[in-house]
C-alpha positions as CSV (number, residue, x, y, z in Angstrom):
1,X,-56.5,-90.9,-66.1
2,X,-55.9,-94.7,-66.6
3,X,-58.7,-96.7,-68.1
4,X,-60.0,-99.1,-65.4
5,X,-60.7,-101.8,-68.0
6,X,-57.5,-101.9,-70.2
7,X,-55.2,-99.7,-68.1
8,X,-54.5,-97.4,-71.0
9,X,-53.0,-94.2,-69.7
10,X,-55.1,-91.9,-71.9
11,X,-58.8,-91.1,-72.0
12,X,-61.0,-88.6,-73.6
13,X,-63.6,-86.5,-71.6
14,X,-67.0,-87.0,-73.2
15,X,-69.1,-85.0,-70.7
16,X,-68.6,-82.9,-67.5
17,X,-71.2,-82.0,-64.9
18,X,-71.0,-80.4,-61.5
19,X,-72.5,-82.3,-58.6
20,X,-75.6,-81.0,-56.8
21,X,-73.6,-79.3,-54.1
22,X,-71.0,-77.9,-56.5
23,X,-68.1,-79.5,-54.5
24,X,-67.1,-81.9,-57.3
25,X,-67.1,-82.4,-61.0
26,X,-68.3,-85.7,-62.5
27,X,-66.6,-86.5,-65.8
28,X,-67.7,-89.1,-68.3
29,X,-64.7,-90.5,-70.1
30,X,-64.0,-92.8,-73.0
31,X,-60.9,-94.9,-73.6
32,X,-59.5,-94.5,-77.1
33,X,-57.9,-98.0,-77.0
34,X,-60.8,-100.2,-75.8
35,X,-63.7,-97.7,-76.4
36,X,-65.3,-98.3,-73.1
37,X,-66.7,-95.5,-71.0
38,X,-66.3,-94.8,-67.3
39,X,-66.9,-92.0,-64.8
40,X,-64.6,-90.0,-62.6
41,X,-65.2,-87.6,-59.8
42,X,-62.9,-84.7,-59.3
43,X,-62.7,-82.6,-56.1
44,X,-60.3,-79.9,-54.9
45,X,-57.9,-81.4,-52.5
46,X,-58.1,-80.2,-48.9
47,X,-55.1,-80.8,-46.7
48,X,-55.0,-80.7,-42.9
49,X,-51.7,-79.6,-41.2
50,X,-51.3,-81.4,-37.9
51,X,-49.5,-80.0,-34.8
52,X,-46.4,-82.0,-35.7
53,X,-46.2,-80.3,-39.1
54,X,-47.3,-83.5,-40.9
55,X,-50.0,-83.2,-43.5
56,X,-52.9,-85.5,-44.4
57,X,-56.0,-85.3,-46.6
58,X,-59.2,-83.9,-45.0
59,X,-61.5,-86.7,-43.8
60,X,-65.1,-86.5,-42.8
61,X,-64.7,-89.8,-41.2
62,X,-62.1,-88.5,-38.8
63,X,-64.4,-85.6,-37.8
64,X,-67.2,-88.1,-37.1
65,X,-64.9,-90.3,-35.0
66,X,-63.8,-87.3,-32.9
67,X,-67.3,-85.9,-32.4
68,X,-68.7,-89.4,-31.7
69,X,-66.5,-89.6,-28.6
70,X,-67.9,-86.2,-27.4
71,X,-71.4,-87.5,-28.1
72,X,-71.0,-90.8,-26.3
73,X,-74.1,-91.4,-24.2
74,X,-76.0,-88.5,-25.8
75,X,-79.0,-88.8,-28.1
76,X,-77.0,-88.2,-31.3
77,X,-77.3,-90.6,-34.2
78,X,-74.9,-91.4,-37.1
79,X,-77.0,-89.3,-39.5
80,X,-76.5,-86.3,-37.2
81,X,-72.8,-86.9,-37.2
82,X,-72.6,-87.2,-41.0
83,X,-74.6,-84.0,-41.4
84,X,-72.3,-82.2,-39.0
85,X,-69.2,-83.5,-40.8
86,X,-70.6,-82.4,-44.1
87,X,-71.4,-78.9,-42.7
88,X,-67.8,-78.6,-41.3
89,X,-66.3,-79.6,-44.7
90,X,-68.5,-77.1,-46.5
91,X,-67.5,-74.3,-44.1
92,X,-63.8,-75.1,-44.5
93,X,-64.0,-75.3,-48.3
94,X,-65.9,-72.0,-48.4
95,X,-62.8,-70.3,-47.0
96,X,-61.0,-71.1,-50.3
97,X,-57.9,-72.4,-48.5
98,X,-56.3,-75.6,-49.7
99,X,-54.5,-76.1,-46.3
100,X,-56.0,-75.7,-42.9
101,X,-54.5,-76.2,-39.4
102,X,-55.9,-79.2,-37.5
103,X,-56.8,-76.9,-34.6
104,X,-58.9,-74.7,-36.9
105,X,-60.8,-77.8,-38.0
106,X,-61.6,-78.5,-34.3
107,X,-62.7,-74.9,-33.8
108,X,-64.9,-75.1,-37.0
109,X,-66.7,-78.2,-35.5
110,X,-67.7,-76.2,-32.4
111,X,-70.6,-74.2,-34.0
112,X,-72.5,-77.1,-35.5
113,X,-71.8,-79.3,-32.5
114,X,-73.2,-76.6,-30.2
115,X,-76.5,-76.6,-32.2
116,X,-76.6,-80.4,-32.2
117,X,-76.0,-81.1,-28.5
118,X,-74.8,-78.7,-25.8
119,X,-73.2,-81.4,-23.5
120,X,-71.2,-82.8,-26.4
121,X,-70.2,-79.2,-27.3
122,X,-68.9,-78.7,-23.8
123,X,-66.9,-81.9,-23.9
124,X,-65.4,-81.1,-27.3
125,X,-64.8,-77.4,-26.4
126,X,-62.9,-78.4,-23.2
127,X,-60.3,-80.0,-25.4
128,X,-60.1,-77.5,-28.4
129,X,-60.4,-74.4,-26.3
130,X,-58.0,-75.8,-23.7
131,X,-60.2,-75.5,-20.6
132,X,-57.9,-75.4,-17.6
133,X,-60.3,-75.0,-14.7
134,X,-63.9,-75.2,-13.5
135,X,-64.2,-71.5,-14.1
136,X,-63.6,-72.2,-17.9
137,X,-66.6,-74.6,-17.8
138,X,-68.7,-72.2,-15.8
139,X,-68.1,-69.3,-18.2
140,X,-68.9,-71.6,-21.2
141,X,-72.1,-72.7,-19.5
142,X,-73.0,-69.1,-18.7
143,X,-72.6,-68.1,-22.4
144,X,-74.8,-71.1,-23.4
145,X,-77.5,-70.1,-21.0
146,X,-77.5,-66.5,-22.0
147,X,-77.8,-67.3,-25.7
148,X,-80.6,-69.8,-25.1
149,X,-82.9,-67.4,-23.2
150,X,-84.3,-64.4,-25.2
151,X,-83.3,-61.1,-23.5
152,X,-85.9,-59.5,-21.3
153,X,-88.2,-62.5,-21.2
154,X,-88.2,-65.0,-18.3
155,X,-88.7,-68.6,-19.3
156,X,-92.3,-69.6,-19.0
157,X,-93.6,-66.0,-18.9
158,X,-94.7,-64.4,-22.1
159,X,-93.6,-60.8,-22.8
160,X,-96.1,-58.1,-21.6
161,X,-98.3,-56.7,-24.3
162,X,-98.8,-53.0,-24.6
163,X,-102.5,-52.8,-25.4
164,X,-104.0,-49.4,-24.8
């Protein structure tokens, strides 16, 4: 690690601490040449393999940009997008894989996006699940409706009590 002050190519680790979420390590370093201290953050690299075979570093910003398009005109704020991107990254990192297909990243977005906004979910899903007809949209909407309503209880009617 190069010293940011004198550009010396050596430094000594003085202290190491895990970040709150455990996704990175903060290291306090000291340069043996100039004696100044500085901090570094170390994270495990996560690489996305695109359809073309090219690879690039995982980016929360790219997730937010893609989801922002699906959320256009919806009541979804930037903080919501940032939380969604963080959740997606945590889910992907939890798999323990250093490389992930771009298509898998898209599929991983679907769950949190569905909880955030169902219309944005349908927009996004139509691309990542390759909807080809109206029937694909209809079946996705049917699933959303079925999961929203508790089984055996009609909306607006409380379940019958069995008092004897």
